[in-house]
N, C-alpha and C positions, 0 to 999 in steps of 0.2 A: 647479572641487572646490566641494564644498559649503561654505556657510556659517552664520556663526550664526544666521539665522531657521531652521536645521533642526531646533538643539538639544531642542525640545520635539514630534518628529517620532518615529516608527517605522518605520527604513528605516535602512539603513548607512552612507549620508552623514550622519546624526549621530555614529555613531561614529566616522565619519573624523575628525570634529573632536575630539572627546570624547577618544578614547582609540586615535588615529592607529596605534601600535603595536600594540595587542592583536590576536593572532593571530584574525581571521576564520574560515579554514577550515585544517585540520589532515588530510593524508592517513595514517591511524594506522599502515601499512606504514612509508611513506618518511621521515615528518615532514616533507614539504615544504609548504610553509606558507605565507600571503597572509593580510596583516594588512587590518585594516577601512578604512585610507587606501587600501591596493591593490584590493580589491575594488571600493569604491565609485568610484576613479577610471575601475578595467578597464569596469563597470558603463557610466558616462557614453561612456566609447570605442564600447562595443557600441553604445548608444541613437543614439547618431551614426552609425554604419554604417549602421544601419536606416533612420534619419532618413533620411540621403545617399540609399538607396535609393526613397526616397517611401513607406518603410513605419512607418505612425503609429498611434495610436489606434484599437484597434477590429479592424487587419488583424492578420493571422496570421504565426507563427513555430514552424517545427518543429525538432527536433534530434532525433536519436538516437545517444547517445553512451554508454560503459559510465563506472563510475564515477571520473572523474580531477578534477585539480586545478581546470579549466575551468567545470564542468559549473554549479556556483551564480552564478558570475559571468554565464555568459551567460544563465541564468534571472533574473536580477538585470536586465541589459541589456535585455530583451526587455519586463520590466516596467518600467523608467524610462522605458522608449519609448510604454507605454502596451497594449502590444500584447494581443492573447491568444496565448499560448503553449502547444505542446506538446511534451512529453517521450516520447519512444517509447522503448519496449521493446528493450533491445540484445540481448535473443535472438529477437530475432524474427525472421521469414524475407523475401526478399527481397518478396515478395508481401503478406505481410502490412505490411510497413514503405509499399511504394507504395499500398497503399489507405488509410492512416492519413493520409498526407503530402497523397494528393489530395484525399480526404473533408473533412480540415478546411479546404482553402482556403488551406495553406501557399504565400507569396509567397516566404519564405526559408526555407530547409533547409541545418542542420548539422553534421555528421556527422565522424567521425575513421576514420583508417585501420584499427582494429577492426572498422570492417562494409563494407571497401573491396569486400569478393565482391560484399554483398548491394545497395549505392546502387550499385553500376556498371551494373547492370539496371532500377533502376527511373525513371531518367528518361523516357522512351516513355510510363511510365504514369502520370508527373507533370507533365504540360505547362505545368499554373498557375504552377511554380515559377520566380520569376523569377532567381533567386541562388543557386547553390551553392556550399557553403563546407566545407572540412577543419580541423579541430585537429587539430594534434600528427605532422602527416606529410601529403604529398602523395597525393590520390586522383585521376586521370585525370577532367577535367572538373568539378572543383571547384576554387576559387580560397581560395587561403591565407589562411584566419581572421586569422590573427597577426599576416600583413600587411595586411591592412584596417581591423583593429583600431589599429595602431600609428600609422595616419596619422593619426587623428582626435585632436583635444583630450579635455582630459578633464573641460574646464568644463559641466556640468549643461543641458541640453536647456532652454528657457523652456518655463515653463507646464507643470509635467510632470503628467501624472494617472495614479493606479493601471492599473496594468497586471493581467489576470487567467488565469490557467492555466486551459487545456481541455482536459482529460486521458480516456482514453479507458479505457474498462473492458476488464477483461483478458480478455474476450473467451470464458468458461465456459459460454455457450449460446448460440454463433453469432459473428456479426462483431462486433468488439467496437464500440463506439458514444460518440461523444464527449459529455461532460456539461458543457453549455456555460449560466452564468450571465452576466446581464446584466453588464456593464460598470458599475463607483461612477460612475464619472465625476469621482469626491474626489479631490482636491488628494494628491500622491505623500507619503507617510508615514503615514497614517491606519493605526491599531491596528486588528488582523485578529482573529477569535476565536480562533485559535489561540494567536496570542502572549497573550491576552489569560486562556487558558484555562493556558496555561505559568506564568504569571505566578501567578496564583490558586490552583492545584492543585500544580502540580510543582516550588514554589520556585525557577524558574528569575530570576534576576536579572543586571545587565550584568555579564559576568566568566566567569558560569556554564560549565561546559563539557559539552555535548551531543554524544551519541555516536549516531552513526547507522550501523548496521551492513547496511543494506539497499539496494538500487539505488535511486541517485537518482529515474529516471523514476518512481516510484509515487508514488500520492497522498500518503499520510501521511508518507514518508519527506520528499518534495520541499516539501510545504507547513509539516512541520516545521522543515524546516531555514530555510527564509525566515524562518518566526515566530521562531528562534531567534537569528538575526541583526537583528529586527528590534529585540529584547529586548538587543540588545550582546552576547550569547553566543558563544563560540569554538564552532565546531562542526567535529567531529572524524569523518570519515570514512573508514569500512570500504572498502577497494578490493573488497572481497569478503566476506561472511558466512566465518568458519572459528570452531568452538566456542571452541577454545584461547586464538585469538586476537582472540576477541570479550573476554575475562577479562583478555588481556593489554592489550588496548587501555583497561578500564577503570582498571586499575591505573597502567600506563604516563603516560598523557592527565590522569590524575587527574578523570574524567568523573563528573556530577555529577548528569546526567538523560539519559534515553536512551530507545528507541523499537524494540522486537521484534514480532514475531509466535512462535506457541506452537511452531511446528516448530523454532526458533532455542531454544527453550526446553529441550523433548526433546533436541537434541544437547548442549546444553550439561549437562545430568542425566547424559544418559550416558557422559559422560568417567570416566574413572578415579579414585575417591575423593581418591589422592593428587594429581591433577593442577588437579581445584576445589581444592584445599585450598592450593593453592601459589599461589595470589593473592591479595592485597589490593583487595577491593571497598570498602572502607570508606567512600570518597569518595561513592558512588553511591546518594541520596535517592531518587531517583524514577525507576520502570522502568515505562514504559508498552508496553500491550501491546493489540491489537488485529487486525482484517483475516482472521481467521477464529476458529473456537470454540476455547476453551481447556479441554484436558480435566480435571476437577477435581484429580486426581490428581496432574497436573502442575503447577498451578497451587498445591496444597498444599504438595508439594516443595521448590518456586520458593519460595515467602514463609517457609517452614523453613530454608531457606541464606541469601536475602538479605536476611531480615528481612518487615517491614511496608511495604516501598516500591514495592510493585507497584499500577500503576492500568490502571485497564481500562475501554477505551471502544466503543462500537458505533456506526460511523457509517458513510458512504460518501461515494464521491467525490459525489455529486450534493450533499450537505450539506445535506440536508431534514431533520435532526434527530440529534440524539447525546445517549445514555443513557452513564452513568459511575457508576463503583465505584471506592473507595479500599480496600486490605487488610482496611481492620478491618472493613466494611460486608459486603464479600466472605466473611469466614469467617463473619460470622451468616447470612450466605444463599448457600451455596457454590453455583458454579453460574453466577450471575446475571451479567449485562454491565453491572447497574448501574440507574439509574433516570433518569429523564429531565431532561438539564440546557437543550438546546434542544430547543423543540418538544414535543407530548404526546405521547406513545406510545397507541394505539390497539391492540387486538386484536378485528379483525373475521371474520365468516366470511365465505365464497362470495358472501352476497347483500350485503354491506355493514354487517352487522349489528353492532353488538358483543356480545363473548362474557361468558357471567360469569366471575367472577375465577376463577384457575387453569384454565381449559380454552384446549386451542390454538385458534391461529388464524393468519391473516396479520398481520406486523406493520408497523405503519404509524404517521405520522408526521404529526401535525395541526400548524402550524405554517410554516416559510420550504419553499415549494414552485414556486419560480421559476424552478427549472433547468430544460432540455429536452434530450431526446437528439437530437445533432445530426443534421441528414439524415434525423430518422426520427420523425416527427408519429405513427406507429403505438404506438411502444413507450414513448415520451415520455405518449400517452395511455392505455397501459396501467400506467404507472406511479403513473396520478395519479385518486382517485377520486373526489377535487374538487379547485377550483383550491387549495385548502387542505390538502388530506391527499394524501398520499404513500406509496410502499411500494419498498423494495430489494429484495424479493422473498422473505422470509424468513419463517419460521414459528415463533411464539415463544406465551409467556405470560404473565401477568404476578400477582407474588403478592398476597398481603391489603396488604403494606406499600408498592405498586410496581415492585416489583423485577422487572425483565425477563428471563426466561431466554429463551435461543431453543432452538428443536429442529432446525432446518435449513434449508435452501435449500427452498422447495416446489419448483422445480425437478429437484429430488434422492429427494424422498419416494418412496419403494418401496410398490406396493400389490400384496400378496399375498395372492390369495385372499379381497378385499374389504377385508383388516387394512393401515392405512395406519402403514409403517415408517419411522421418519428414521434415516438412517445412521450419522449422527454419535454414536447411542448405543454402536454397536459398535465405531466407530474409537476413539472416545476409551477404549475397554477395550482392544484392540487395542493401539492406540500404546504402553502401557506394558509388553507383553511383550516381555523383554529379548532374545528373539530376532528380534523387527521393528523394522527402522530406519525406514519408512514402509508407511503402508498405506490403501487404500480403499475402500469398501465401498459397494456400487453395488446395482440391481437387471437382473439377467438373465433370458433368457426364461426360462419354465417354460410347458409346454403344459397341465399342472392349473390353475395358479393362478396364468396370466398372468407375472408375475415370483417370481423367487425372489432370496434375497440372497446375493452373492457376495462373497469377501474379495480381491483383489488387496495383493499382498504384498509389499516388499524387503526381504528378510533382511538379517539382518546378516550373516550368513555365508553366501553362494551356497552353499557344497556342500551346508548342510543342508537345503535347500529342496528339498521332496517328500511324499511321504502321511504319513510320521511327525509332520515340524513341522505340515503342515495340521491333522492329526487332532488334533494337542496344541492349536491354536492356538483351535479349535471348542468344543473342550472348555474352554478357558479363558477362551474370552467367555458360554460357559453356564453358568459357574459364578457368572457376577455379574448373568446379564440374562435375562428370558426367552426360549425355545429361537427362537420365532417371529421374535424380533429379530437373530438370529446366523445368521451365514453359514453356508450346506448345503455350500460348497464356499469350496477356496482355492485360487486361481492364484497363481504366484511369477514377479517380473519383477525384471529386472537393476536398475532405473528407475523410479520412477512420473512421469508427465508434469507435474509439480510448479511451477510460475510463483518466480522467486528468490526473491517476496514471500510466499511461506507457500502461495499459493491453490491446490488442485488441479484441474485441467483436466478433470474428471468426465469431462464432453461425449465429449471424447478415448479414453476406455476404453469409457464405453457406446458410442459406435459403433461400436467393434470388435463387442463382444456382441450390436449388435442389426442390423449387417450383412443385410439381405436381410429384414428386416423393416418394415413400413409405419409403423409408433410405435415409440419409445422407452419406452413404458411397456404 
C-alpha cells in the first residue's frame, strides 16, 4: 500500500493514506462506490498484473469498456505501471476497434461482455496482443481480469513513473489517429495541467464532488476524472447521459463541479419547465464545457438557469494549447471560447501569415507542439506550421481584447458560388427551434454553384417531418441569418451519426451526398 512519503504528491495513493474511506468513484444510478483506499490498492494490483506480463514504462495497454465501476481503476493501474494507455470508444465496430488496438501497438487488451460480439472478431487482426482480458463476465479466449488482479499484492511497484494516455481522434475526417506525447519520466504523483486548472479556476478541493456525465473513454472526461482524483475529489460517473438523470445526479450526489458538451445543455433546456425546476442544483459551483461550439442562445439560457457558473475552454487531445473563459467574460464577449491560457493563439492565412484583428483564418497555437499522430507523419506535419506552432484544423478570429471566436472546422467549410460559408452559424440557429432535436448543416453538390447548403434534421416529433416543417425551418434560419448562409433544403432523419461525446460525424453525412463525385467540395 502507499506510504507517508506520498503525502505531497498528486495521485490516489496520497488520498488512500489521508482519507482512505472517502469515495473515489461513485456510479450515479446504482450508487456503487469505490473508496480511495480501494482504488489505490486495485491500481497497484493491476500495475503488477501488467508488470508480470513484462509490460512496463513505454509499453502500451488498450481497453474498450462502457462506463462501469472498474474503468478508472484500470486507467490508474496502467498509469501506475508507467504505460501508454488507450481508451477505445465502446460504440465502435469490430473493424474500428481492431484498427486502433493494432495501430497503437497494444500488448494487453481489456474489454467486457458489453463488447463480446465485436471483440470476438478482432483476434486475427490484432496479432501483437499478448494478453486479452474480460471484466464483468466471460468472453471466449479472454482471461478473467478479476482473477488475474486478485492474485496480486496491493503493494506498489518500485520506482514508479508517470504513465501517459494515447487517445485517438474521433475520426470525423477519416481513420482516427492516436495523439502521442512523450513520457515525462517523472516520478508518479506529479501535478498535471488538468488538476492545476481545476484547482485554480473551478474551485476543486479535496472532498469536492466531480460529476462526469460523458463516456469515460473520451479525452476530456478521462483526463478530468484522473485530475479530480489527483486532487482528492470524489468522481460521480453517469452510466449514460440522460437529461433529467443529470439533474438528479447533481442533486443526489451534491456535485460541486462537472463537465458537459453543448448538446447536453440543449437536451436539458428542452425538458419541461416543471422538470427543470424540480431539482436543487445549488451545490454546483462550476460547470465546464468544451468539445463542440456552444450556440450563443443556448449559453445565455444556461447562465440564466444555473447562474454564472459556466466555464468554457477550447483545446484538443493534442494538448498543444488552451483558451478559457468564465461566465462574466463570456457575457462581455458572447460567443467567445476565451483567451489563451496555455500557448499563444495565432490567426493565420493559408500562407502562414498573421491576419488583421477581427479577420478569420486558421487557428494556431504557438507553444507546446511536441505531440505526434501515431504512425502518421504526414498528418503530424500538416498540423505543424513550425516546430512550435500547430493547429487543430479550426477556423476563427481574435477580437481586439484577444478573445478567440471559432467559426468552424476548416474541413466543413462550404464554398458556394465562391462564397465561404461556415455551417456552424446556421446550426446554432436551427438547434434552438422547438421542433429540432438535432441538426447538421453540410455542403452538398450543386451543378451551378459547386455546393449548396443543406440541413439534415432529427425532429423532436418524427411525424412532423415533411415539406411544411422544412419550409418553416428555412424561414426561421433566414429570419436571423443571411440567405446565402441558410439551407436551401432540409432532409429529415430518425437519428444523426453523433458521437456520444457530442461530436457529429459530418463526414458520414457528406459521404452519402457526395457519393459518385471525385471530391466533396
